[in-house]
C-alpha angles and dihedrals in degrees: 000000000000118000093246090057093052112144116240116208115220128206115243090230094064115110121241133185088232088074113086094215090054092047090050090050092052092047091051090050092048089052090058091063115103142163090279095053108123128198117249088204138000131044103272124106120219095267092050091049094050090047090047091052091048091052089050090051091049088055093046092048092050095248091124131030126218132188119241114258118233096240088052091065088056103038107012099102091046090052091048092051091047093049101045102022092100142007097266114125118256112271119259121261097018114171117268126221109252093238090056097051114114114199102175126017127175130155141077110341091194092057091046091052090050090053092051090047091052089058091049089052091050090067086080085078103018107207100195111069090158097057111166112189112211092233106022098040127213111008128196121232090254092050091047090055093053094042094049091051093047093048094050092042091051093055095041089053088048088062097038095254 
């Protein structure tokens, strides 16, 4: 087996968006966000964060395509293993893919939250079995479930939800 195809064992206690209870938990946490939600770290406001998460979900669900980044070919699988190898939350202030950066975001927060929630609900029948993350590369369905949870959890923690 080549090193890039190395199997990563996951703990059964890790949360995944493919579990209905976990999806419901995320939806409940998203619904606690409001105009007064302030970031505990980072530079995004709540609207930017919700938009960023929606862009991430569009990528994960195959609605948008992104090219692999060069560093991802070199370090992507290591980063993936580091991020989803255990149940620890994602570290603060992790770098963001350029295509997922949101500089200005105005508009209806309620509508933006509904859009994000609709993507969370779609994990019941995940449409993108061939998910290729621009940095981490090809991701299995199981890995996508853990990664999607950890990404959403990271940003909800960022805003105290």
